[in-house]
N, C-alpha and C positions, 0 to 999 in steps of 0.2 A: 514701248512699242512705237514703231514708225507707222503712223496711220496712213500715210500716202502709199507706202509699200504694201501695207495690208489691203488697202483698197485695190491697188494694181493687181495683186495676186488673187483677188477674189475672196479674201478672208474676212471681209466686212460686208455683210448682206443683211440689212434690216428686215427684209421680207422673210428670212429664214429664222428669225428669232421666235422662239416658242413662248407660250404662256407659262408663267411661273406657277407651279403647283400652289394652290391655296389663295392665289391672288383673286381680286374681285372679278376680273375678266374671266379667269379660269372657272370660277363658280358660276358666273352668269352663262358662260358657254354651255356648261353641263345642264343647267336648268333649261336653256333654250333647246338643246338637243332632245331632252326628255319630253318637252312639250311638243316639239316637232314630230317625234315618233308617235305620241298619243294622237296627234291630229292626222297624220298620214295613215294610221291604222284604220281610220274611219272612212277613208276614200276608196273609190273603185280604182282599178288599174289605170283607166283613162284619166281620172282626176289626179292620180299620183303623177302621171306623166306631165299633165298641165302644171301641177304644183312644182315639179322639178324644173320645168322650163322657166317658170316664174322665179324660182329660187336661184337658178343659174344666172338669169338676167340681173337679178338684184346683186348677186355676188360680183359680177363683172363691173357693175356700176360702182359698188363699194370699193373694189380694188383700184379703179381709175381715180376715184375721189381721194383715196388714201395716198396714191402716187402723187397727185397734184398737191396735196397738203404737205407731203414730205419735201417735194421740190421747193414749194413756197417757203417752208421753214428753213431749209438749207440756204436758199438765196437770202432770206432775211438775216440769218446768222452771219453770212459773209458780209452783207452790207453793214451790219452793226460792227463787225470787226474792223472793216475798212474805215468806217467813221471814227471808231475809237483810236485807231492807229494814226489818223490824220489830225485828230484834235490836239491842241497844245496840252502838254502835261500840266495837270493842276498841282499846285503846291499846297501841302498840308502843314 
């Protein structure tokens, strides 16, 4: 696969990658959703709205942090590659 072409045509999108069934993150998400429902069932409509606003703000922050970590990781990987290509070849 030509990764540059795949990126150009929009075929590579880390944000669209789903959780793998049975993975630790998949299981944790299920537990979180169950606990969240138990909690919100105890709230009044006004409290649910406040909780949803808080949850939305948290999700926006989480997405921004994930984007920044992705960009940093990508930049670090490119810098490592550039350094590796510029280093004299070691003889074994």
